N, C-alpha and C positions, 0 to 999 in steps of 0.2 A: 316376437318370432310371431304371436299367434296372438287369438284373443279365445275364451273358452267358450265351449258351448254349455249352454244352459240348461237345465231341465226342469220340469215339471214337478208337480208334489202326485203326478200318477204314482200306482204302484211299482213297487221298486223290481225289473224284471233282470236277469242277465241273459246274455247273449250267446246262445250258444253255435259254433262252427267247425266245420268239418272240410280240410283243404281234401280236393279228391284229385291225389294223383299216387300213383301205384310205389311198392317198395323201390324199384330200380331206377327211379325217375328222382331220389332226393340229391340233394346237393353236396352230400358228403360222401357220395357215390362217382361223382363225376371222373374222380381219379380212374376211375374201376371199369365204368360202361360208360359205352359215351353213348350218343344220342342216334348215333348209326346202329349199334346194336343193342337199341330196346327190341323192337320187334324179335328179336330173337330169346326173348326171356318170357317163363309161363305170366299173363296177365293174371292176377286177381284182384283187382281195383273194383272189378262191377259186382262180383261176389262179396267183398268184404262191405262196400256201400250198402250191400242190398239185406247186410244184417244189421247193419247200422241202421237203416231204415226201417226195419224193425221193432228193432228194441226202442228205436224214438216213438212207433206207433205204438207199443205195449205201456208206454209213462207219457202218453199223450204231447210229447214234447216238439217241438216246430223249430224247426234251425237253420243256418244258411250255410249252403254248400260253396264253396269256393273248388269254380271246379276247371280243371285244365283243359284248355281245347282240343290238345292230343285225345283225352282219354271221350272227351262227349263225342268226338267222332267215330270211334269205333263203337261207341257205347249208349247210341242215340235212346236206346228203353230207358236205362238210369233214369239218364236227363228226363223223359216223361215223366217216369214214377218219382221222383224229384219233387216237381213242379205240383202233379195229379195229386200229391198227399201234403199240398200245403207248405211245402220249403218254400224255403227262398233260392233260386238260383244267381249265381255270381262268379266272378269270371277269378283265375287263379294264372290269366296268361296263357299263351299256346302251348309252350313247352317245355314251363320251369327254368327259364334263362333270368337267374339274376337281374335285376334293373343296372348292378351296377357293372356289369357289361355290356350293355347298350347303349348305341346313341340314343341322341334325343329322338332322332327319325324311326331307329328301328324299333324305340320303345313305341313310338303312335303309332306305328304299322300295327306291331304286336298287338297291344290295348284293344286297337278299333276292329283288328280281322276275330279276334276272340269274340268280342261284342256281339258282335254279327252273327257268330258262328253261334254263339250258346240262344240268345235271343232266337234265331231260325229254328234249331230243333226246341226250344222249351218253349214258344208263344209265348213269353213273356219278358218284359221291359228287364235289362241290367242293371242295374244301379252302383253295385259296390263291387272295388278291387282288393286285389292282397297277393302284395311281392310275391314273389320265391323268394323262400329264406327271409322276408319283411329285409330284403335288401336296397329300401329308401329309407336314407338317413341324411346327414349334414349333409355329405358333397353332391348327392344327388335331388333334392329339393325341387328341384326343377320339374321334376317326374308330376309332380302333387297338379300343379300348372297344366301339363300338359290328359292327366285323366279327367282333371274341369274343363277344355276344352274336347275332349271326345266323348264328352254327355256323364260320365260317371257323376253320381251323389256321394257318395264315399268310399274312401280309403283304409281298409286297415292292414298300414304295410310298414309300420314302424314302432318298433320295441325300445324304447325307452328306459333300456340296460344297460351296462358295460358285456361285450361277449365277446369271443376271438372271433366269432363268424359276421354277427350283426350287431346293430345294437345303436341308439342316439340317446346317451345316457341324459341329455341335457335337454329330453323333449317334455311334454308335459305327460304326466300320467294318464290324464284323461280325454277327453273326447275334444276336440280343437279345431277351427277355422284357421286355415295356413292365412299367411298374412299373401301369398302368390298365389292362390287359390280362394279368394273368401266366399265362394257359393257352394265349395267340397266340405267336408266336415271327414276330417282324421281320425278313427278313432283306435288307438294304439290296445296292444296288448295288455292285460291288466297285468299291473304290480303289486305288493304291497309294502308300506315302508316303516322299517324296522329300526330303529335306533341311529336313523339320521342315513339308513341304508336305502335305496331299492331293491326287493328282491322279483324276481319273477314269481308270479301265481298263475297263470294265466292257460298253463296248458302244455302238449309235447313233451321233451325229455324228462322237464322238472316234477309232470305230476307224475312221472313213472317213479321217480328217484324220491321223494319225498311221500313219508307217509302219509295212508290218506286224511290220518285224522290233521295231521299238516297245513294239506292245501286247501282242510274246507273250514279251519281257523282261518287261512286267511282270506278265503273269499268272503266268511261272514265279517271281517273285520272293514275291507272292501265297503260293503253294503251296509255295513251299522255305525264304523265310525267316519267312514270318507263319505258315507250317504251317495254312494256313485254304484251305476249298473256294473257288472262283471260283464268280459269278456272269454270265452272258454275255445281253446281250439288242441283239434287233434286229426289224426290222418287215419287213413280206414288201415293201412299196412300196421298199426300201432295195435288194431284186436288181431292180429293175425303171429301164432308164433311159430306157426309151421311154416312159413316163407321161406322160398330158396334163400340162400345165403352165399353173395360172392365170393371168392376165393381172394387172399391176398389185403383183405382191409387189415390196416393199422387199428392197436387197442383200442386207441381214442374213438375211434369209427365206429367199433361192434359194441364199443359200451354206450355209446352214446343209442345206437340203433334200437339195439337188441335186450335193453335192460327192461326186467319186469313186461316183459309183451305179454306173457300168460297171466298176470294179474290184472291186464288193461280194464279190460272188459266188466269185470265185479267192479273196479273202482269206478269206471263210468257211469256202471248201473246206482253205484251210490250216489254219485253227485247227481244224477237225473232226480234221484232220490229228495233230495236234503235243501235243493235250491228250485226258485224258479227260473224258466228257463222260455226263450222264442227267439224269433230271427230278428239278425242286425236291423235289418227296416226299421221292425215293429218297436223294438228297444231308443235305437237313436235320434232317427229321423222323426221328421213333423208329421201326425199322422195324417195332416190330408195329401202328403205324397205317398201315401202306403196305399198296395192295392189289397 
């Protein structure tokens, strides 16, 4: 299926990433808020991302911001700040359409359009891509070859776990070069191996669900036992407990989306303190390819 990516003996760093999308754009809200209704909801992504940038600046952390083209078009000053402060600008697609719902032609148009838009606004090359809701898996690995052809250097779109909405449990746990896209690097979200099981520990709702001490233990295990860099992700809406709440959400969606939002910023500050963080490209790509 793949050949592993090898890491040198440089000091171990972890990759900090932010999926820049607003609360009303998450996949779980699709049955309740259509894309045609997005403009009717108050945008909070710019303010929340500015807070994240302030937090990173205070800690001296550089990160990768996987940004929706839809957000970038409406908040170009935010894109300029991300770039000017030394963070990596990367693509999250144009409007958070899962790859499982796109044809190859639709996907190709999406990733090409968004890459060009972000590069125009940011004035930098866009090398990385993350699929909406980690929607690249066993059934659509063709998407990795499309990313390679479109000029992306890496993807972070596969989650090697079992989940009701996404996941490819048979995928490698760590960065690898897909057989059908040998010059592209796929960097899965970090997981921890415990008693023969692969458990998530790379962010999102799991980070809000588990006690922080457990998340810290899991990432340390990956760094110290596996000797691999970790990859952490979160969303701007996760530090915003005051965000509007759409009516009619089912119980599972409410729990997943709103659980411990009020604790997220404190936990994130602890994570930034307890580990060393960098941009995706500086952690995973050869240094000769990184600006």
